[in-house]
C-alpha positions as CSV (number, residue, x, y, z in Angstrom):
1,M,17.4,-23.1,46.0
2,D,16.4,-22.1,42.5
3,D,19.8,-23.1,41.2
4,D,19.4,-26.6,42.8
5,E,16.0,-27.1,41.2
6,S,17.3,-25.9,37.9
7,Q,20.2,-28.3,38.1
8,K,17.9,-31.2,39.0
9,T,15.6,-30.4,36.1
10,D,18.6,-30.3,33.7
11,D,19.8,-33.7,35.1
12,E,16.3,-35.2,34.6
13,N,16.2,-33.9,31.0
14,I,19.6,-35.4,30.3
15,E,18.5,-38.7,31.8
16,D,15.3,-38.7,29.8
17,H,17.1,-37.8,26.6
18,V,19.6,-40.7,27.2
19,K,16.7,-43.0,27.9
20,Y,14.9,-41.8,24.8
21,R,18.0,-42.3,22.6
22,S,18.5,-45.8,24.1
23,Y,15.0,-46.8,23.3
24,I,15.4,-45.6,19.8
25,S,18.6,-47.6,19.4
26,F,17.0,-50.8,20.9
27,C,14.1,-50.5,18.5
28,A,16.4,-50.0,15.5
29,N,18.4,-53.1,16.5
30,L,15.3,-55.2,17.0
31,D,14.1,-54.0,13.6
32,N,17.3,-55.2,12.0
33,L,17.2,-58.5,13.8
34,I,13.6,-59.1,12.6
35,W,14.6,-58.6,9.0
36,K,17.7,-60.8,9.4
37,N,15.4,-63.5,10.8
38,I,13.4,-63.3,7.6
39,T,16.6,-63.7,5.6
40,N,17.6,-66.7,7.7
41,G,14.2,-68.2,7.0
42,I,14.6,-67.8,3.2
43,H,18.0,-69.5,3.5
44,I,16.5,-72.4,5.4
45,T,13.8,-72.7,2.7
46,M,16.3,-72.7,-0.1
47,V,18.6,-75.3,1.5
48,G,15.8,-77.5,2.8
49,G,13.9,-77.3,-0.5
50,G,16.9,-78.1,-2.5
51,F,17.5,-81.2,-0.3
52,L,13.9,-82.2,-0.7
53,G,14.3,-81.9,-4.5
54,A,17.4,-84.0,-4.4
55,I,15.7,-86.7,-2.4
56,L,12.6,-86.8,-4.6
57,S,14.5,-86.7,-7.9
58,S,16.9,-89.5,-6.9
59,G,16.3,-93.2,-7.1
60,S,15.0,-95.2,-4.1
61,N,18.2,-97.2,-4.0
62,V,20.2,-94.1,-3.1
63,W,18.5,-93.9,0.3
64,N,18.4,-97.5,1.3
65,Y,20.9,-97.8,4.2
66,G,19.5,-99.9,7.0
67,F,16.6,-98.0,8.6
68,I,17.3,-94.9,6.4
69,N,15.2,-94.8,3.3
70,K,13.6,-92.3,1.0
71,K,10.5,-91.8,3.2
72,F,12.6,-91.5,6.3
73,S,14.9,-88.9,4.7
74,L,11.9,-86.8,3.6
75,S,10.3,-87.0,7.0
76,I,13.4,-85.9,8.8
77,T,14.0,-83.1,6.4
78,F,10.4,-81.8,6.8
79,L,10.7,-82.0,10.6
80,I,14.0,-80.1,10.7
81,M,12.6,-77.4,8.4
82,A,9.4,-77.2,10.5
83,A,11.5,-76.8,13.6
84,F,13.5,-74.0,12.1
85,Y,10.4,-72.2,10.9
86,I,8.9,-72.4,14.4
87,V,12.0,-70.9,15.9
88,V,12.2,-68.2,13.3
89,V,8.6,-67.2,13.6
90,Y,8.6,-67.3,17.4
91,T,11.7,-65.2,17.7
92,M,10.3,-62.7,15.3
93,Y,7.1,-62.5,17.3
94,R,9.0,-62.0,20.6
95,M,11.2,-59.3,19.1
96,R,8.2,-57.6,17.5
97,T,6.4,-57.6,20.9
98,R,9.4,-56.0,22.7
99,Q,9.7,-53.5,19.9
100,E,6.0,-52.5,20.3
101,I,6.5,-52.0,24.1
102,L,9.6,-49.8,23.5
103,D,7.7,-47.9,20.7
104,K,4.9,-47.2,23.2
105,E,7.3,-45.9,25.8
106,I,8.8,-43.6,23.1
107,G,5.4,-42.3,22.2
108,N,4.6,-41.6,25.9
109,M,7.9,-39.7,26.3
110,E,7.2,-37.7,23.1
111,K,3.7,-36.7,24.4
112,L,5.3,-35.2,27.5
113,G,7.0,-32.6,25.2
114,Y,10.6,-33.5,26.0
115,F,11.6,-33.3,22.3
116,N,10.9,-31.0,19.5
117,S,9.2,-32.0,16.3
118,R,12.5,-32.1,14.3
119,S,13.9,-34.6,16.8
120,K,10.7,-36.7,16.6
121,Q,10.8,-36.8,12.8
122,S,14.5,-37.8,12.7
123,T,14.2,-40.5,15.3
124,R,10.7,-41.9,14.6
125,L,11.0,-45.6,14.0
126,I,8.9,-47.7,11.5
127,G,9.0,-51.2,12.8
128,A,8.8,-54.4,10.7
129,P,5.0,-55.2,10.5
130,Y,3.5,-58.6,11.2
131,L,2.7,-58.6,7.4
132,A,6.4,-59.4,6.9
133,M,5.9,-62.7,8.8
134,V,2.9,-63.6,6.7
135,L,4.8,-62.8,3.5
136,F,7.8,-64.9,4.7
137,L,5.6,-67.9,5.4
138,F,4.0,-67.6,2.0
139,L,7.4,-67.4,0.3
140,A,8.6,-70.4,2.3
141,M,5.6,-72.5,1.2
142,A,5.9,-71.3,-2.4
143,C,9.6,-72.3,-2.6
144,M,8.9,-75.7,-1.1
145,I,6.1,-76.3,-3.6
146,C,8.2,-75.2,-6.5
147,F,11.1,-77.5,-5.4
148,I,8.7,-80.5,-5.1
149,L,7.1,-79.8,-8.5
150,V,10.5,-79.6,-10.1
151,A,11.5,-82.9,-8.5
152,N,8.2,-84.5,-9.5
153,N,8.7,-83.4,-13.1
154,S,12.2,-84.8,-13.1
155,E,10.7,-88.1,-12.1
156,A,8.3,-87.8,-15.0
157,H,5.1,-87.7,-13.1
158,G,3.8,-85.0,-15.4
159,A,2.6,-85.4,-19.0
160,G,5.5,-85.9,-21.3
161,G,7.9,-87.1,-18.6
162,V,11.6,-87.5,-19.0
163,V,13.1,-88.8,-22.3
164,M,16.7,-89.9,-22.5
165,K,18.2,-91.0,-25.8
166,K,20.6,-93.9,-25.4
167,S,21.9,-95.6,-28.5
168,S,18.9,-96.8,-30.5
169,F,16.7,-97.2,-27.4
170,L,14.4,-94.6,-26.0
171,I,13.7,-94.5,-22.3
172,S,10.7,-92.5,-21.3
173,V,7.9,-92.0,-18.7
174,E,4.6,-90.6,-19.7
175,T,1.3,-89.9,-17.9
176,M,-1.6,-90.8,-20.2
177,D,-5.0,-89.1,-20.5
178,N,-6.7,-91.7,-18.3
179,G,-4.2,-91.0,-15.5
180,E,-2.0,-94.2,-15.9
181,V,1.7,-93.9,-16.0
182,R,3.8,-95.8,-18.6
183,H,7.5,-96.5,-18.2
184,R,8.9,-97.4,-21.6
185,F,12.1,-99.0,-22.9
186,M,11.7,-99.0,-26.6
187,D,13.8,-99.5,-29.7
188,E,13.3,-97.3,-32.8
189,D,11.6,-100.1,-34.7
190,G,8.7,-100.2,-32.1
191,S,9.8,-103.3,-30.2
192,G,10.5,-103.1,-26.5
193,Y,9.1,-103.2,-23.0
194,I,6.4,-101.1,-21.2
195,K,5.4,-101.1,-17.5
196,T,1.9,-99.6,-17.0
197,I,0.6,-98.4,-13.6
198,S,-3.0,-97.3,-13.5
199,S,-4.5,-94.5,-11.4
200,N,-6.7,-94.9,-8.4
201,D,-9.8,-94.8,-10.6
202,G,-8.4,-97.0,-13.4
203,G,-9.9,-96.5,-16.9
204,W,-10.0,-97.5,-20.5
205,Q,-7.1,-97.2,-22.9
206,K,-7.5,-96.5,-26.6
207,S,-8.7,-99.2,-29.0
208,H,-6.1,-100.1,-31.6
209,H,-4.2,-102.9,-33.4
210,H,-0.7,-103.4,-34.6
211,N,0.2,-104.5,-38.1
212,H,3.2,-106.6,-37.3
213,I,3.8,-106.5,-33.5
214,Y,3.0,-109.4,-31.2
215,E,2.2,-108.2,-27.7
216,F,2.7,-110.3,-24.6
217,Y,0.8,-109.0,-21.5
218,F,1.5,-110.0,-17.9
219,V,-0.6,-108.8,-15.0
220,E,1.5,-108.1,-11.9
221,K,-1.1,-106.5,-9.6
222,G,-4.8,-105.9,-9.6
223,K,-7.0,-106.8,-12.5
224,I,-7.7,-105.8,-16.1
225,I,-10.3,-106.4,-18.7
226,L,-9.3,-107.3,-22.3
227,T,-11.8,-106.4,-25.0
228,T,-11.7,-107.8,-28.5
229,Y,-14.2,-108.4,-31.3
230,A,-16.3,-111.5,-30.9
231,D,-16.3,-112.2,-34.6
232,S,-15.3,-110.8,-38.0
233,S,-18.4,-108.6,-38.2
234,E,-16.8,-106.3,-35.6
235,T,-20.2,-105.5,-34.1
236,I,-20.0,-107.5,-30.9
237,L,-17.4,-107.2,-28.2
238,K,-15.9,-110.0,-26.2
239,C,-14.5,-109.2,-22.7
240,R,-12.3,-111.2,-20.4
241,E,-10.9,-110.4,-17.0
242,Y,-7.3,-111.1,-16.1
243,N,-6.0,-111.1,-12.5
244,A,-2.6,-110.9,-11.0
245,L,0.0,-113.5,-12.4
246,E,-2.1,-114.1,-15.5
247,S,-0.9,-113.4,-19.0
248,F,-2.1,-113.4,-22.7
249,I,-0.8,-112.6,-26.2
250,I,-2.3,-110.2,-28.7
251,L,-1.6,-111.1,-32.4
252,P,-0.9,-108.7,-35.2
253,R,-4.0,-106.9,-36.6
254,Q,-6.1,-108.1,-33.6
255,V,-8.1,-105.0,-32.5
256,H,-8.1,-104.8,-28.7
257,N,-8.6,-102.4,-25.8
258,I,-7.8,-102.8,-22.1
259,K,-9.6,-101.4,-19.1
260,M,-7.1,-101.0,-16.2
261,G,-8.4,-101.7,-12.8
262,S,-7.7,-99.5,-9.8
263,N,-3.9,-99.3,-9.2
264,A,-3.3,-102.2,-11.5
265,V,0.2,-102.9,-12.8
266,I,0.9,-104.7,-16.1
267,H,4.0,-105.5,-18.1
268,T,4.0,-105.5,-21.9
269,L,6.6,-107.0,-24.3
270,K,6.4,-105.9,-28.0
271,L,8.0,-108.4,-30.3
272,F,8.8,-108.9,-34.0
273,S,8.2,-105.3,-35.1
274,K,9.1,-103.5,-38.3
275,E,10.2,-100.0,-38.8
276,G,7.5,-97.4,-39.3
277,N,4.2,-96.6,-37.6
278,D,2.7,-99.9,-36.5
279,W,0.0,-98.6,-34.3
280,E,-3.5,-97.9,-35.8
281,A,-6.5,-96.6,-33.8
282,D,-9.9,-98.3,-34.0
283,Q,-12.7,-95.8,-33.4
284,R,-15.5,-98.4,-33.9
285,M,-14.4,-100.3,-30.8
286,D,-14.2,-97.1,-28.8
287,D,-17.7,-96.2,-29.8
288,L,-19.0,-99.7,-28.9
289,I,-17.3,-99.5,-25.5
290,K,-19.0,-96.1,-24.8
291,K,-22.4,-97.7,-25.5
């Protein structure tokens, strides 16, 4: 009878040991899968972010094929990336939940005294914490923001913009202090073309005159206010509003300033220039405008 009970106890111990080792193995595999999931999420971020950057930095014409356009391509890319993120985070959460259940079972078995302290120390598992998921999401968002910022810089939305040297012409895009964006196609002598797009708030430009250049202004959208001196005393200002499809010419040495309306768009042609610095500021008009 004693031999039978001893044999039964040995069998139970073997069964418990096999179960214990199986639990440890399952937990280790889940732990590896969780970290692989994080790696997959990083890959998704890099590929998706790179594709977003390619879309944002390319011209609008590249994506115009029927119903497919730039906005549609961006939306689809964001939706695909969001779907992947949901799958990655959900599977990480499910695996982590199962891992905690197994870890709890392992702890209960250890409390029963089946295994010695050395066995516990060698097989004790440190699972991937939920903090890893938070860090992964932070990294994913940071990568996406970096890709978008790089793409925006390549489109010259930041100060300074992109400058390309082609023959004697300089092509550039620049954001001014008042928030307006200027697209320039200029020759080295100062003649050329400028498209100006104001910000949501609009704002004044800087008062100045040109020594030789004639400027032709055409208002495409919104409204602007042209300010000049009313007479030769240069103490009284004269203002006139121009709306869409209206135009005017500024003569050489005629001091002027323009207040751009909200989201206004104007086109400027600079003609009959000479080499050298032709632009001269006029602080007096700026001071009168501030009054």
